[in-house]
C-alpha positions as CSV (number, residue, x, y, z in Angstrom):
1,T,0.0,0.0,0.4
2,G,1.0,3.7,-0.6
3,S,2.6,5.4,-3.1
4,G,5.2,2.7,-3.8
5,Q,8.4,4.7,-2.7
6,Q,11.1,3.3,-0.7
7,S,9.5,2.5,2.8
8,V,12.2,3.8,6.1
9,T,11.5,2.0,9.0
10,G,13.4,2.2,12.5
11,V,15.6,-0.7,14.3
12,E,17.2,-0.7,18.0
13,A,20.5,-1.0,17.1
14,S,22.1,3.0,17.2
15,D,25.3,1.9,15.2
16,D,23.0,-0.1,12.2
17,A,24.7,0.7,9.1
18,N,21.6,1.7,6.9
19,S,21.1,4.2,9.9
20,Y,23.1,7.0,9.2
21,W,21.9,10.0,6.7
22,R,23.5,13.2,6.3
23,I,22.6,16.3,6.7
24,R,22.1,19.1,3.7
25,G,21.2,22.0,3.3
26,K,17.6,22.6,0.9
27,T,18.4,23.2,-2.7
28,D,19.3,26.7,-2.6
29,G,22.5,25.7,-1.0
30,S,21.6,27.5,2.1
31,C,23.6,24.8,4.3
32,Q,27.8,25.3,4.1
33,R,29.8,21.9,4.6
34,G,30.7,21.6,8.5
35,T,28.9,24.7,9.9
36,P,26.5,24.2,12.8
37,V,23.3,23.7,12.4
38,K,21.0,26.4,13.9
39,C,17.7,25.5,15.5
40,G,15.2,26.7,13.1
41,Q,17.1,25.4,10.4
42,A,15.5,24.2,7.2
43,I,17.9,21.1,6.5
44,R,17.5,18.0,3.8
45,L,18.2,14.3,5.3
46,T,20.5,12.1,2.8
47,H,20.5,7.8,3.4
48,V,23.6,7.5,2.7
49,N,23.2,3.9,1.4
50,T,20.9,5.0,-1.1
51,G,21.6,8.8,-2.2
52,K,18.0,9.4,-1.4
53,N,16.2,11.5,0.5
54,L,13.7,11.6,4.1
55,H,10.5,12.2,2.3
56,T,6.8,12.9,2.9
57,H,3.7,13.6,1.1
58,H,0.2,13.0,1.5
59,F,-0.4,9.2,1.7
60,P,-1.3,6.9,4.5
61,S,1.4,5.2,6.1
62,P,1.0,1.2,5.9
63,L,0.7,0.1,9.7
64,S,-0.2,2.8,11.3
65,N,-1.8,5.3,8.9
66,N,0.1,8.2,9.8
67,Q,1.7,10.2,7.4
68,E,4.3,8.1,5.0
69,V,7.9,8.8,5.1
70,S,9.5,7.5,2.3
71,A,13.2,7.5,0.4
72,F,13.2,9.7,-2.6
73,G,15.0,11.1,-5.1
74,D,18.6,9.4,-7.0
75,D,21.8,10.6,-6.0
76,G,20.4,14.0,-3.1
77,E,18.3,15.0,-5.3
78,G,14.4,15.2,-5.0
79,D,12.0,17.8,-4.3
80,D,10.9,20.3,-1.9
81,L,8.6,17.7,0.3
82,D,12.5,16.8,1.2
83,I,12.5,19.4,3.9
84,W,12.2,19.5,7.5
85,I,12.9,22.0,9.9
86,V,15.4,21.4,13.5
87,Q,13.5,21.9,16.0
88,C,15.3,22.1,18.9
89,S,15.9,23.8,23.0
90,G,19.1,26.6,22.4
91,T,20.5,28.3,19.3
92,H,22.2,25.5,17.2
93,W,21.7,21.2,17.4
94,E,23.9,20.0,19.3
95,R,25.4,16.3,19.5
96,E,23.4,15.3,22.9
97,D,20.1,16.9,22.3
98,A,17.2,15.6,21.3
99,V,15.2,17.2,18.5
100,R,12.3,17.1,16.4
101,F,11.9,17.3,12.7
102,K,9.0,19.3,11.2
103,H,8.0,18.7,7.6
104,V,7.9,22.6,6.0
105,G,5.3,20.9,3.2
106,T,3.1,18.7,5.3
107,E,4.0,20.0,9.2
108,V,4.4,16.4,10.3
109,F,6.0,15.4,13.1
110,L,9.3,12.7,12.1
111,S,7.6,10.1,14.3
112,I,8.3,6.3,15.3
113,T,5.2,4.5,17.4
114,G,6.8,1.1,17.5
115,E,4.2,-0.9,14.9
116,Q,6.7,-3.4,13.5
117,Y,6.7,-4.5,9.6
118,G,6.2,-8.5,9.1
119,H,7.6,-10.4,5.6
120,P,10.6,-9.7,4.8
121,I,11.3,-7.1,6.9
122,R,10.3,-8.7,10.3
123,G,11.0,-6.0,13.5
124,Q,11.4,-3.3,12.1
125,R,9.9,-0.2,12.8
126,E,7.2,2.0,10.6
127,V,8.4,5.5,10.7
128,H,5.9,8.0,9.5
129,G,5.0,11.9,10.0
130,M,2.6,12.4,13.2
131,P,0.9,16.1,13.0
132,T,1.5,16.8,16.4
133,A,4.4,16.9,18.9
134,N,4.9,14.8,21.0
135,H,7.2,11.7,22.7
136,H,7.1,9.8,19.6
137,N,9.1,12.7,17.4
138,Y,11.8,13.1,19.7
139,W,15.1,12.2,17.3
140,K,18.8,11.8,19.1
141,A,22.4,11.6,16.7
142,M,23.8,8.1,18.2
143,E,26.8,7.9,16.1
144,G,28.0,10.4,13.4
145,V,31.1,12.6,12.3
146,F,31.6,16.1,12.5
147,I,33.8,17.6,8.7
148,K,35.4,20.5,9.6
149,P,34.8,23.2,6.4
150,S,37.6,23.6,4.2
151,M,39.5,27.0,4.1
152,D,39.6,26.4,0.1
153,L,36.2,25.6,-1.6
154,A,38.0,24.3,-4.6
155,K,40.0,21.3,-2.0
156,H,38.0,18.7,-0.8
157,D,40.0,17.0,2.5
158,E,37.8,13.8,2.6
159,L,38.7,10.2,1.1
């Protein structure tokens, strides 16, 4: 059921290599690599392994009947429904902070409530959008890499 786009699921393990997302700016390039993410900033989250963006739209999710969250686009290129606002308590998103992500286009909060899929992704939980802020839509970065800004924009220092 749903849109037919790639499902986004959640797992308990914080070190699952398929759970890594890259934080990017909106398509207008308003996020320079290595700069702190501000509370209230619009971002895109791109799945490291697939290059698809965290996306939502007005389709019901298959298990909870909330709003479907999917992975959409190719090589980090998607559309306006890939943009989320970081909601946090301070000036910047700090590593230890639990944050919320509010979708710009549909105003739902990225959430996980516990509904689990069966075959073929048994035990993985449905990630979906909910219209209200509550304890189901707090997220915390458990692992990550900070990349310092390059001084020379033409030179890349990563491998």
